[in-house]
MARBA-3410 file (N, C-alpha, C, O; in Angstrom, 1 decimal):
216
274.8,-74.5,65.6,275.8,-75.1,65.2,275.5,-75.8,64.1,276.4,-75.7,63.1 ~ 274.3,-76.6,63.8,273.5,-77.3,62.8,273.6,-76.3,61.4,274.1,-76.5,60.3 ~ 273.1,-75.1,61.9,272.6,-74.2,60.8,274.0,-73.6,60.1,274.1,-73.2,58.9 ~ 275.1,-73.5,61.1,276.2,-72.9,60.6,276.7,-74.2,59.3,277.0,-73.9,58.2 ~ 276.7,-75.4,60.0,277.4,-76.4,59.1,276.8,-76.5,58.0,277.5,-76.8,57.0
275.4,-76.2,57.9,274.7,-76.5,56.8,275.0,-75.3,55.9,275.1,-75.6,54.7 ~ 275.1,-74.2,56.2,275.5,-72.9,55.4,277.0,-73.1,54.6,277.3,-72.9,53.4 ~ 277.8,-73.7,55.8,279.4,-74.2,55.0,278.9,-75.1,54.1,279.1,-74.8,52.9 ~ 278.3,-76.1,54.2,278.1,-77.3,53.1,277.8,-76.8,52.0,278.5,-76.9,51.0 ~ 276.6,-76.0,52.0,276.0,-75.4,50.8,276.8,-74.7,49.8,276.7,-74.8,48.5
277.8,-73.6,50.5,278.5,-72.9,50.1,279.7,-73.5,49.5,280.1,-73.2,48.4 ~ 280.5,-74.5,50.2,281.6,-75.1,49.3,281.0,-75.8,48.1,281.4,-75.6,47.0 ~ 279.7,-76.8,48.4,279.2,-77.5,46.9,279.0,-76.5,46.2,279.1,-76.9,45.1 ~ 278.7,-75.2,46.3,278.4,-74.5,45.2,279.7,-73.8,44.4,279.7,-73.6,43.2 ~ 280.8,-73.6,45.1,282.0,-73.5,45.1,282.7,-74.7,44.3,283.4,-74.6,43.4
282.4,-75.8,44.8,282.9,-76.9,44.1,282.8,-77.2,42.6,283.7,-77.9,42.0 ~ 281.7,-76.6,42.1,281.4,-76.8,40.8,281.9,-76.3,39.9,281.7,-76.7,38.7 ~ 282.6,-75.3,40.3,283.5,-74.2,39.5,284.6,-74.7,39.3,285.2,-74.3,38.2 ~ 285.2,-75.2,39.9,286.5,-76.3,39.7,287.9,-75.8,40.1,288.1,-75.3,41.2 ~ 288.8,-75.9,38.9,290.0,-75.2,39.1,290.3,-73.8,39.2,291.3,-73.3,39.7
289.2,-73.4,38.7,289.7,-72.0,38.2,289.7,-70.9,39.7,290.2,-69.8,39.8 ~ 289.0,-71.7,40.6,289.0,-71.1,42.1,290.1,-71.5,43.1,290.0,-71.2,44.3 ~ 290.7,-72.1,42.8,291.9,-72.7,43.6,292.6,-72.1,44.7,293.2,-72.7,45.5 ~ 292.4,-70.7,44.7,293.1,-69.9,45.7,291.9,-70.0,46.6,292.1,-70.4,47.7 ~ 290.5,-69.6,46.3,289.4,-69.6,47.2,289.2,-71.0,47.7,288.9,-71.1,48.9
289.4,-72.1,47.0,289.2,-73.8,47.8,290.5,-73.7,48.8,290.3,-74.5,49.7 ~ 291.7,-73.2,48.9,292.6,-73.3,49.6,292.1,-72.2,50.8,292.3,-72.5,52.0 ~ 291.6,-71.4,50.5,291.4,-70.7,51.7,290.3,-70.7,52.6,290.2,-70.0,53.5 ~ 289.2,-71.6,52.3,288.3,-72.3,53.1,288.6,-73.1,53.7,288.2,-72.9,54.9 ~ 289.4,-74.0,53.5,289.7,-75.5,54.0,289.9,-75.3,55.4,289.2,-76.0,56.1
290.7,-74.2,55.8,291.0,-74.3,57.4,289.5,-74.3,58.2,289.4,-74.9,59.3 ~ 288.5,-73.7,57.6,287.1,-73.5,58.3,286.9,-74.9,58.6,286.9,-75.3,59.7 ~ 286.7,-76.0,57.4,286.5,-77.4,57.7,287.3,-78.2,58.8,286.9,-79.0,59.5 ~ 288.5,-77.8,58.7,289.7,-78.5,59.4,289.2,-78.3,61.1,289.6,-79.0,62.0 ~ 288.3,-77.4,61.1,288.0,-77.2,62.5,286.5,-78.0,63.1,286.1,-78.0,64.3
285.8,-78.4,61.9,284.7,-79.3,61.9,284.7,-80.7,62.3,285.9,-81.1,62.0 ~ 284.2,-81.5,62.6,284.2,-83.0,62.9,283.9,-83.4,61.5,283.1,-82.9,60.8 ~ 284.8,-84.4,61.2,284.9,-85.1,59.8,283.7,-86.0,59.6,283.2,-86.7,60.6 ~ 283.4,-86.1,58.6,282.4,-87.1,58.1,282.7,-88.6,58.3,283.5,-88.9,57.4 ~ 282.4,-89.5,58.8,282.9,-91.1,58.8,281.9,-91.4,57.6,280.7,-91.2,57.7
282.9,-91.9,56.3,282.3,-92.5,55.2,282.0,-93.9,55.3,283.1,-94.5,55.5 ~ 280.9,-94.5,55.3,280.4,-95.7,55.6,281.2,-96.7,54.4,281.6,-96.3,53.3 ~ 281.3,-97.8,54.9,281.4,-99.0,53.9,280.8,-98.9,52.5,279.6,-98.6,52.3 ~ 281.4,-99.2,51.7,280.5,-99.5,50.5,280.5,-97.9,49.7,280.1,-97.8,48.6 ~ 280.7,-97.0,50.2,280.7,-95.6,49.8,281.4,-95.5,48.3,282.5,-95.9,48.1
280.3,-94.9,47.1,280.7,-94.7,45.7,281.5,-93.8,45.9,281.2,-92.8,46.6 ~ 282.7,-94.0,45.1,283.6,-92.7,44.8,282.9,-91.6,43.9,283.2,-90.4,43.8 ~ 282.1,-92.2,43.3,281.2,-91.3,42.3,280.5,-89.8,43.2,280.3,-88.7,42.8 ~ 280.3,-90.3,44.6,279.4,-89.6,45.2,280.0,-88.2,46.1,279.4,-87.3,46.6 ~ 281.5,-88.6,45.8,282.5,-87.8,46.5,282.9,-86.7,45.7,283.6,-85.8,46.3
282.7,-86.5,44.5,283.4,-85.7,43.4,283.4,-84.2,43.7,284.3,-83.4,43.3 ~ 282.3,-84.0,44.5,281.8,-82.7,44.9,282.0,-82.4,46.3,281.4,-81.4,46.8 ~ 282.8,-83.3,47.3,283.0,-83.1,48.6,284.5,-82.4,48.7,285.4,-82.4,47.8 ~ 284.5,-81.8,49.9,285.9,-81.3,50.4,286.6,-82.1,51.1,286.1,-82.2,52.3 ~ 287.8,-82.9,50.8,288.4,-84.0,51.4,288.7,-83.8,52.9,288.8,-84.7,53.7
288.8,-82.4,53.2,289.3,-82.0,54.6,288.0,-82.2,55.4,288.0,-82.0,56.6 ~ 286.8,-82.7,54.9,285.7,-82.8,55.6,285.3,-84.5,55.7,284.3,-84.9,56.3 ~ 286.1,-85.4,55.1,285.9,-86.8,55.1,286.9,-87.5,56.0,288.1,-87.3,56.1 ~ 286.0,-88.5,56.6,287.0,-89.4,57.4,286.9,-90.8,56.3,285.8,-91.3,56.0 ~ 287.7,-91.0,56.1,287.7,-92.3,54.8,288.2,-93.6,55.3,288.6,-94.5,54.5
288.3,-93.8,56.6,288.9,-95.0,57.4,288.2,-96.1,56.7,288.7,-97.2,56.7 ~ 287.0,-96.1,56.0,286.0,-97.2,55.6,286.2,-97.3,54.1,285.9,-98.3,53.4 ~ 286.7,-96.4,53.7,286.3,-96.2,52.0,287.5,-97.4,51.4,288.6,-97.5,51.9 ~ 287.3,-98.0,50.7,287.9,-98.8,49.6,288.6,-98.2,49.0,288.3,-97.1,48.6 ~ 290.1,-99.0,48.6,290.9,-98.2,47.6,290.7,-98.7,46.1,290.6,-99.9,45.7
290.8,-97.5,45.4,290.8,-97.6,43.9,291.7,-98.3,43.2,292.9,-98.1,43.2 ~ 291.1,-99.3,42.6,292.4,-100.1,41.7,292.8,-98.9,40.7,292.1,-98.0,40.2 ~ 294.1,-99.2,40.7,294.8,-98.3,39.9,294.5,-97.9,38.6,294.6,-96.8,38.2 ~ 294.0,-98.9,38.0,293.3,-98.9,36.5,292.1,-98.0,36.4,291.8,-97.5,35.3 ~ 291.5,-97.7,37.5,290.2,-97.0,37.6,290.8,-95.3,38.0,290.1,-94.2,37.9
291.9,-95.3,38.5,292.2,-93.5,38.8,291.8,-92.7,37.5,291.9,-92.9,36.3 ~ 291.5,-91.8,38.1,291.2,-90.6,37.1,292.7,-89.6,37.0,293.7,-89.6,37.8 ~ 292.7,-88.9,36.1,293.5,-87.8,36.4,293.4,-86.7,35.3,292.7,-86.9,34.3 ~ 294.0,-85.4,35.5,293.9,-84.4,34.7,295.2,-84.0,34.9,296.1,-84.4,35.7 ~ 295.2,-82.6,33.6,296.4,-82.3,33.3,297.3,-82.9,32.2,296.9,-83.6,31.3
298.4,-82.6,32.4,299.7,-83.4,31.5,300.0,-84.7,31.9,300.4,-84.9,33.0 ~ 299.7,-85.5,31.1,300.0,-87.0,31.5,300.6,-87.9,30.7,300.4,-89.1,30.7 ~ 301.5,-87.3,29.8,302.2,-88.2,29.1,303.9,-87.6,29.1,304.6,-87.8,28.1 ~ 304.2,-87.0,30.1,305.6,-86.6,30.3,306.7,-87.6,30.3,306.7,-88.4,31.2 ~ 307.6,-87.7,29.5,308.7,-88.9,29.6,309.8,-88.5,30.3,310.6,-87.9,29.6
310.0,-88.7,31.7,311.1,-88.4,32.4,311.9,-89.3,32.6,311.4,-90.4,32.8 ~ 313.0,-89.2,32.4,314.2,-90.2,32.2,314.5,-90.3,34.0,314.7,-89.2,34.5 ~ 314.5,-91.2,34.7,315.0,-91.3,36.0,316.3,-91.1,36.2,316.7,-90.4,37.2 ~ 317.1,-91.6,35.6,318.8,-91.4,35.4,319.2,-89.9,35.3,320.2,-89.4,35.9 ~ 318.6,-89.3,34.7,319.2,-88.0,34.2,318.0,-87.0,35.4,318.5,-85.9,35.8
317.0,-87.2,35.8,316.3,-86.3,36.6,316.9,-86.2,37.6,317.6,-87.1,38.0 ~ 316.8,-84.9,38.6,317.1,-84.8,40.0,315.9,-84.1,40.5,315.1,-83.4,39.8 ~ 315.8,-84.3,41.9,314.9,-83.4,42.7,315.9,-82.1,43.1,317.0,-82.5,43.5 ~ 315.6,-81.0,43.1,316.6,-79.9,43.7,315.8,-79.3,44.7,314.6,-79.1,44.8 ~ 316.7,-79.2,45.7,316.1,-78.8,47.2,316.7,-77.2,47.5,317.9,-76.9,47.5
316.0,-76.6,47.6,316.7,-75.2,47.6,316.0,-74.1,48.7,315.0,-74.4,49.5 ~ 316.5,-73.0,48.7,315.6,-72.0,50.1,316.4,-72.0,51.1,317.6,-72.3,51.1 ~ 315.7,-71.5,52.3,316.1,-71.4,53.6,317.0,-72.6,54.1,316.5,-73.1,55.1 ~ 317.8,-73.1,53.9,318.8,-74.4,54.1,320.0,-74.0,54.1,320.3,-73.0,53.5 ~ 320.9,-75.0,54.9,322.1,-74.7,55.0,322.8,-75.5,53.7,323.8,-75.1,53.1
322.1,-76.7,53.3,323.0,-77.1,52.3,321.7,-77.3,51.1,320.6,-77.8,51.4 ~ 322.1,-76.9,49.9,321.4,-77.1,48.7,321.5,-78.9,48.2,322.5,-79.6,48.3 ~ 320.4,-79.3,47.8,320.6,-80.7,47.5,320.0,-80.9,46.0,319.1,-80.2,45.5 ~ 320.7,-82.1,45.3,320.2,-82.4,44.1,320.2,-83.9,44.1,321.3,-84.5,43.9 ~ 319.1,-84.7,44.3,318.6,-85.9,44.8,318.3,-86.8,43.5,317.4,-86.6,42.7
319.2,-87.9,43.4,318.8,-88.5,42.2,317.7,-89.5,42.7,317.3,-89.5,43.9 ~ 317.2,-90.1,41.9,316.0,-91.0,42.1,316.3,-92.3,43.3,315.7,-92.5,44.4 ~ 317.3,-93.1,42.9,318.0,-94.0,43.8,318.3,-93.0,45.3,318.0,-93.6,46.4 ~ 318.7,-91.8,45.4,318.7,-91.3,46.7,317.5,-91.1,47.3,317.4,-91.3,48.5 ~ 316.3,-90.6,46.5,314.8,-90.2,46.9,314.6,-92.0,47.9,314.3,-92.3,49.0
314.8,-92.7,47.0,314.4,-94.3,47.6,314.9,-94.7,48.4,314.4,-95.6,49.0 ~ 316.1,-94.2,48.9,316.5,-94.4,50.2,316.2,-93.7,51.3,316.4,-94.3,52.4 ~ 315.7,-92.5,51.4,315.1,-91.8,52.4,314.1,-92.9,53.1,313.5,-93.8,52.5 ~ 313.9,-92.6,54.5,312.6,-93.2,55.1,311.3,-93.0,54.5,311.0,-91.8,54.2 ~ 310.5,-93.8,54.4,309.6,-93.7,53.6,308.4,-93.8,54.4,308.4,-94.4,55.4
307.3,-93.2,53.9,305.6,-93.2,54.9,304.9,-93.9,53.6,305.3,-94.0,52.4 ~ 303.8,-94.5,54.3,302.7,-94.9,53.2,301.5,-94.6,54.0,301.5,-94.6,55.2 ~ 300.5,-94.2,53.2,299.5,-93.6,53.6,298.1,-93.3,53.0,297.9,-92.3,52.3 ~ 297.1,-94.1,53.3,295.9,-94.1,52.2,295.0,-92.7,52.3,294.2,-92.4,53.2 ~ 295.4,-91.9,51.3,294.7,-90.6,51.4,293.9,-90.3,49.7,294.5,-90.5,48.6
292.7,-89.7,49.8,291.8,-89.5,49.2,291.9,-88.3,48.2,291.9,-87.1,48.7 ~ 292.0,-88.5,47.0,292.3,-87.3,45.8,291.1,-87.2,45.2,290.4,-88.1,44.7 ~ 290.8,-85.9,45.4,289.4,-85.2,45.0,289.5,-84.2,43.8,289.9,-83.1,44.2 ~ 289.3,-84.2,42.5,289.0,-83.2,41.3,287.9,-82.9,41.5,287.1,-83.7,41.1 ~ 287.5,-81.8,42.1,286.0,-81.3,42.3,285.0,-81.4,40.7,285.1,-80.8,39.6
284.3,-82.1,40.9,283.3,-82.3,39.7,283.8,-83.1,38.9,283.2,-83.1,37.8 ~ 285.0,-84.1,39.0,285.6,-84.7,37.8,285.7,-86.4,38.6,285.1,-87.4,38.2 ~ 286.6,-86.3,39.5,286.8,-88.0,39.9,287.4,-87.8,41.0,288.0,-86.7,41.3 ~ 287.3,-89.0,42.0,287.8,-89.1,43.3,288.5,-90.4,43.4,287.9,-91.4,43.2 ~ 289.9,-90.3,43.8,290.6,-91.7,44.0,291.2,-91.7,45.3,291.8,-90.8,45.8
290.9,-92.8,45.9,291.4,-93.3,47.1,292.7,-94.1,46.9,292.4,-95.3,46.8 ~ 293.9,-93.8,47.0,295.1,-94.4,46.9,295.9,-94.8,48.2,295.6,-94.2,49.2 ~ 296.7,-95.6,48.3,297.8,-96.0,49.3,299.0,-95.7,48.4,299.5,-96.3,47.5 ~ 299.4,-94.2,49.0,300.3,-93.5,48.8,301.8,-94.0,49.3,301.8,-94.2,50.5 ~ 302.9,-94.1,48.7,304.3,-94.5,49.3,304.9,-93.2,48.5,304.8,-92.8,47.3
305.9,-92.7,49.9,306.9,-92.0,49.6,307.9,-91.3,50.5,308.4,-91.9,51.5 ~ 308.2,-90.1,50.2,309.2,-90.0,51.1,308.9,-88.9,52.3,308.2,-87.9,52.4 ~ 309.8,-89.5,53.4,309.5,-88.8,54.7,309.9,-87.4,54.6,311.1,-87.2,54.6 ~ 309.0,-86.5,54.5,309.6,-85.1,54.2,310.4,-84.9,55.7,311.6,-84.6,55.4 ~ 310.2,-84.9,56.8,310.7,-84.6,57.7,312.3,-84.8,57.7,313.1,-83.8,57.8
312.7,-86.1,57.6,314.1,-86.6,57.1,314.9,-85.6,56.1,315.9,-85.0,56.3 ~ 314.0,-85.7,55.0,314.9,-85.0,53.9,315.0,-83.6,54.3,316.0,-83.1,54.0 ~ 314.2,-82.9,55.0,314.4,-81.3,55.6,315.4,-81.3,56.6,316.2,-80.4,56.8 ~ 315.3,-82.2,57.1,316.7,-82.6,58.3,318.0,-82.5,57.5,318.8,-81.6,57.7 ~ 318.0,-83.6,56.7,319.1,-83.5,55.8,320.0,-82.4,55.3,321.2,-82.5,55.0
318.9,-81.2,55.2,319.1,-80.2,54.3,319.7,-78.9,55.1,320.6,-78.1,54.6 ~ 319.2,-79.0,56.4,319.7,-78.4,57.4,318.6,-77.2,57.3,319.1,-76.1,56.9 ~ 317.4,-77.3,57.5,316.4,-76.2,57.2,316.6,-74.9,58.2,317.0,-75.2,59.4 ~ 316.4,-73.8,58.0,316.7,-72.7,59.3,315.4,-72.5,59.9,314.3,-72.9,59.5 ~ 315.8,-71.8,60.8,314.3,-71.6,61.9,313.5,-70.7,61.4,314.0,-69.7,60.8
312.4,-70.7,61.6,311.2,-69.7,61.2,310.9,-69.9,60.0,310.3,-69.0,59.4 ~ 311.1,-71.3,59.1,310.6,-71.1,57.9,308.8,-71.3,58.1,308.2,-71.7,59.1 ~ 308.5,-71.1,57.0,306.9,-70.9,57.1,306.3,-72.0,55.9,305.3,-72.6,56.2 ~ 306.8,-72.2,54.8,306.3,-72.7,53.8,307.2,-73.8,53.0,308.4,-73.7,53.1 ~ 306.7,-74.5,52.3,307.2,-75.3,51.0,306.9,-75.1,49.8,305.8,-75.4,49.6
307.5,-74.7,48.7,306.8,-74.8,47.5,307.8,-75.8,46.6,309.0,-76.0,46.5 ~ 306.5,-76.5,45.9,306.8,-77.6,45.1,306.3,-77.4,43.3,305.2,-77.3,42.8 ~ 307.6,-77.3,42.6,307.1,-77.4,41.1,307.6,-78.3,40.3,308.6,-79.0,40.5 ~ 306.4,-78.2,39.0,306.9,-79.4,38.1,305.7,-79.1,37.4,304.8,-78.4,37.9 ~ 305.8,-79.7,36.2,307.3,-80.5,35.6,308.0,-79.2,35.1,307.5,-78.1,35.1
309.5,-79.6,34.8,310.4,-78.2,34.1,309.8,-77.9,33.0,309.4,-78.8,32.2 ~ 309.5,-76.5,32.7,309.4,-76.4,31.2,308.0,-75.7,31.1,307.5,-75.4,32.2 ~ 307.4,-75.5,29.9,306.1,-74.5,29.9,305.1,-75.3,30.5,304.0,-74.8,30.5 ~ 305.1,-76.4,31.1,303.7,-76.7,31.6,303.8,-76.7,33.3,303.1,-77.4,34.1 ~ 304.9,-75.7,33.6,305.4,-76.2,35.1,304.2,-75.5,36.0,303.6,-74.4,35.7
304.0,-76.3,37.1,302.6,-75.8,38.0,303.7,-75.5,39.4,304.8,-76.0,39.7 ~ 302.9,-74.5,40.1,303.9,-74.1,41.2,302.7,-74.1,42.4,301.6,-73.6,42.2 ~ 303.3,-74.7,43.7,302.0,-74.8,44.7,302.9,-74.3,46.1,304.1,-74.3,46.1 ~ 302.2,-74.1,46.9,302.8,-73.7,48.1,301.9,-74.2,49.2,300.7,-74.1,49.2 ~ 302.8,-74.8,50.3,301.9,-75.5,51.6,302.8,-75.0,52.8,304.0,-74.7,52.8
301.9,-74.9,53.8,302.5,-74.7,55.0,303.4,-75.9,55.5,303.4,-77.2,55.3 ~ 304.4,-75.0,56.2,305.7,-75.8,56.7,305.1,-76.9,57.7,305.5,-78.1,57.7 ~ 304.3,-76.6,58.4,303.3,-77.6,59.6,303.1,-78.9,58.9,303.7,-80.0,59.2 ~ 302.2,-78.6,57.8,301.6,-79.7,57.0,302.8,-80.8,56.5,302.9,-82.0,56.6 ~ 303.5,-80.0,55.9,304.7,-80.9,55.3,305.7,-81.7,56.5,306.3,-82.8,56.4
305.8,-80.7,57.6,306.6,-81.8,58.8,305.8,-82.8,59.2,306.3,-83.8,59.7 ~ 304.4,-82.7,59.1,303.3,-83.9,59.7,303.3,-84.8,58.9,302.7,-85.8,59.2 ~ 303.8,-84.7,57.6,303.6,-85.9,56.5,302.2,-85.9,56.0,301.8,-86.8,55.3 ~ 301.4,-84.8,56.4,300.4,-84.4,55.6,300.3,-84.2,54.1,299.4,-84.3,53.3 ~ 301.6,-83.8,54.1,302.0,-82.9,52.6,303.4,-84.1,52.2,304.3,-84.3,53.0
303.3,-84.7,51.0,304.7,-85.3,51.1,304.9,-85.7,49.3,304.0,-85.5,48.4 ~ 306.2,-86.1,49.1,306.4,-86.4,47.6,306.3,-88.1,47.5,307.2,-88.9,47.9 ~ 305.3,-88.6,46.9,304.9,-90.1,46.5,305.8,-90.2,45.4,305.9,-89.3,44.6 ~ 306.5,-91.3,45.4,307.0,-92.1,44.2,306.3,-93.5,44.0,306.6,-94.2,43.0 ~ 305.4,-93.8,44.8,304.5,-94.9,44.4,303.0,-95.0,44.8,302.7,-94.2,45.7
302.2,-95.7,44.4,300.8,-95.6,44.6,300.3,-97.3,44.4,300.7,-98.1,43.5 ~ 299.4,-97.5,45.5,298.9,-99.1,45.4,299.8,-100.2,45.3,299.6,-101.1,44.5 ~ 300.9,-100.1,46.0,302.2,-101.3,45.9,302.9,-101.2,44.8,303.9,-101.9,44.7 ~ 302.7,-100.2,43.4,303.5,-99.9,42.4,303.9,-98.8,42.3,303.2,-97.8,42.5 ~ 305.4,-98.8,41.7,305.7,-97.4,41.1,304.8,-96.3,40.7,303.7,-96.7,40.2
305.1,-95.4,40.7,304.1,-94.1,40.5,304.2,-94.3,38.9,305.3,-94.3,38.4 ~ 302.7,-94.6,38.1,302.8,-94.4,36.6,303.4,-93.1,36.2,303.8,-92.2,36.8 ~ 303.6,-93.4,34.8,303.7,-91.8,34.0,302.8,-90.8,34.0,303.0,-89.6,34.0 ~ 301.4,-91.4,34.0,300.4,-90.6,34.0,300.3,-89.9,35.1,299.7,-88.8,35.0 ~ 300.7,-90.2,36.1,300.0,-89.8,37.5,301.4,-89.3,38.0,301.6,-89.3,39.2
302.5,-88.9,37.2,303.4,-88.1,37.6,305.0,-88.1,38.0,305.6,-87.3,38.7 ~ 305.5,-89.5,37.5,306.5,-90.3,37.7,307.6,-89.3,37.2,307.5,-88.7,36.2 ~ 308.8,-89.3,38.1,309.0,-89.9,39.1,308.4,-89.6,40.6,308.4,-90.6,41.3 ~ 307.9,-88.3,41.0,307.7,-87.8,42.1,306.3,-87.0,41.7,306.2,-86.3,40.7 ~ 305.5,-87.1,42.6,304.3,-86.2,42.8,303.9,-85.7,44.3,304.1,-86.3,45.3
303.4,-84.7,44.3,302.9,-84.3,45.4,301.5,-84.7,46.3,300.4,-84.5,45.7 ~ 301.5,-85.3,47.4,300.4,-86.1,47.7,299.8,-84.9,48.8,300.6,-84.7,49.7 ~ 298.8,-84.2,48.9,298.3,-83.7,50.0,297.0,-83.8,50.5,295.9,-83.4,50.0 ~ 297.1,-84.7,51.8,295.9,-84.9,52.6,295.2,-83.7,52.9,295.9,-82.7,53.0 ~ 293.6,-83.7,53.0,292.9,-83.0,53.0,292.9,-81.6,52.0,292.2,-80.6,52.3
293.8,-81.6,50.8,293.7,-80.9,50.1,293.1,-81.2,48.6,293.2,-82.4,48.3 ~ 292.5,-80.5,47.8,292.2,-80.7,46.4,293.1,-81.5,45.5,294.3,-81.4,45.6 ~ 292.7,-82.1,44.6,293.8,-82.5,43.5,294.3,-81.6,42.9,295.4,-81.9,42.4 ~ 293.7,-80.1,42.6,294.7,-79.4,41.8,295.7,-78.7,42.6,296.4,-77.7,42.3 ~ 295.8,-79.3,43.8,297.1,-78.6,44.5,298.2,-79.8,44.6,299.2,-79.7,45.2
297.9,-80.9,43.9,299.0,-82.1,43.8,299.7,-81.9,42.9,299.2,-82.3,41.9 ~ 301.0,-81.3,42.7,301.8,-81.1,41.6,302.3,-82.5,41.3,302.8,-83.3,42.2 ~ 302.1,-82.7,39.9,302.9,-83.7,39.2,304.3,-83.4,38.4,304.6,-82.3,37.8 ~ 304.9,-84.6,38.4,306.3,-84.5,37.9,307.4,-83.5,38.9,308.1,-82.6,38.3 ~ 307.5,-83.6,39.8,308.1,-82.7,40.9,309.8,-82.7,40.6,310.6,-83.6,40.8
310.0,-81.6,40.2,311.3,-81.5,40.1,312.0,-80.6,41.0,313.3,-80.7,41.1 ~ 311.4,-79.6,41.7,312.2,-78.7,42.7,311.0,-78.5,44.1,309.8,-78.6,44.1 ~ 312.0,-78.4,45.1,311.2,-77.9,46.2,311.8,-76.6,47.0,313.0,-76.7,47.2 ~ 311.4,-75.6,47.5,311.9,-74.5,47.7,311.4,-74.3,49.3,310.2,-74.5,49.5 ~ 312.0,-74.0,50.1,311.8,-73.7,51.4,311.6,-72.2,51.7,312.4,-71.5,51.0
310.9,-71.6,52.4,310.3,-70.4,52.5,310.3,-69.7,53.8,309.9,-68.6,54.0
END
């Protein structure tokens, strides 16, 4: 067992250095670590020591919250979204399509979780993320039976990024849409008004400036 874990650790360490170019491969190996015991990080762990780790292998209960001013970010960070004009489109295999305003989003039951965001080789942010209970949103939309995935897209336009997640992780609130972090509204550079937060997922899966989700 020790040899097996050592092999897995070395393999993922090598892949992490390649970064976002291997996003599909990173996603495919995460299930391997999900079955392994997570490493409990001791108090005082430096964030810089985590940038090449797989978040799915780490127990962050003792990890301090990263001050918002120290958060790293990648990708587009200057998109100006007008909250009074913006809508979250909810479509796909459901009884009722939705187009939710920002105030309607804030009115949903909320969740708040401490989750580690790692962009391999670049930075690690441990934030206290607040957002929508996805189960409540999907119940409102009347999701059909036997759906398997939820796809998030953002921002609208030439920089659009699309990412798919298993429905089980969405219903368990491991993957959700956040509108706040560390007790503050989500900053513009971090994806206002909504961004994906994915527990145990690498940062390149966390879509910013989300405007649409599709149930499949």
